[in-house]
C-alpha positions in Angstrom: 62.9 85.2 38.9 66.3 85.7 37.2 66.5 88.8 34.9 63.0 89.9 35.9 63.7 93.4 34.7 63.3 92.1 31.0 59.9 90.4 31.2 59.4 90.4 27.4 62.6 88.6 26.6 63.5 84.9 26.7 66.6 84.1 28.8 68.9 81.0 28.3 70.7 79.8 31.4 74.0 78.1 30.6 76.0 77.9 33.8 75.4 77.9 37.6 78.1 78.2 40.3 78.1 78.3 44.1 80.9 78.8 46.6 80.7 76.2 49.4 82.5 74.8 52.4 82.1 71.2 53.5 84.1 69.2 56.1 82.9 66.0 54.6 81.9 64.8 51.1 78.3 66.0 50.3 76.1 66.5 47.3 73.2 68.8 46.3 70.5 68.7 43.6 70.1 71.7 41.4 66.7 72.2 39.8 65.5 74.9 37.4 62.0 76.1 36.6 60.7 77.7 33.4 57.5 78.9 34.9 58.4 81.0 38.0 58.6 78.0 40.3 55.2 76.4 39.5 57.2 73.2 38.6 60.8 72.3 38.4 62.8 70.2 35.9 64.4 67.0 36.9 67.4 67.9 39.1 71.1 67.5 38.4 73.1 66.1 41.3 76.4 67.9 42.0 79.1 66.3 44.2 80.7 68.5 46.8 84.1 67.0 47.8 85.2 67.7 51.3 87.1 71.0 51.6 87.7 73.0 54.7 88.5 76.1 52.6 86.1 77.7 50.1 85.5 75.7 46.9 83.2 76.0 44.0 80.4 73.7 42.7 79.6 74.1 39.0 76.6 72.9 36.9 75.8 73.4 33.2 72.1 73.5 32.8 70.7 74.5 29.5 67.3 76.1 30.0 65.3 78.7 28.1 62.5 80.6 29.8 61.1 84.1 30.2 61.4 83.8 34.0 63.9 81.2 35.0 64.4 80.2 38.6 66.5 77.7 40.4 66.2 75.6 43.6 68.9 73.8 45.6 67.9 70.7 47.5 69.7 68.3 49.8 68.9 65.8 52.4 70.9 65.7 55.6 74.0 67.1 54.1 76.4 69.3 56.1 77.8 72.1 53.9 77.5 75.8 53.7 76.7 77.7 50.5 77.9 81.3 50.2 77.4 82.9 46.8 75.5 81.9 43.6 76.3 82.9 40.1 74.0 82.2 37.2 75.4 82.8 33.7 73.1 83.1 30.7 72.2 85.2 27.7 69.2 87.2 26.7 67.5 85.7 23.7 66.8 82.2 22.5 69.1 79.3 22.2 
């Protein structure tokens, strides 16, 4: 879970980023969970244009939860993910 060291506080996720490399156009689906992965929200599809150098995929979810988690899904895509950043704030909306 993200920000698990503060279990009593609500966290609001506002931005998600990942570095990627893809030799052909691809896409991924980003899903967030408010309940530690028991269920996930409907996903947001992010396009990953072809790029032989590192590029960055960006999504702007808006989710409040005590223990937010994310999941990345794809089907048959050929890309490599390197780093993830999740931006949020402690507290409600």
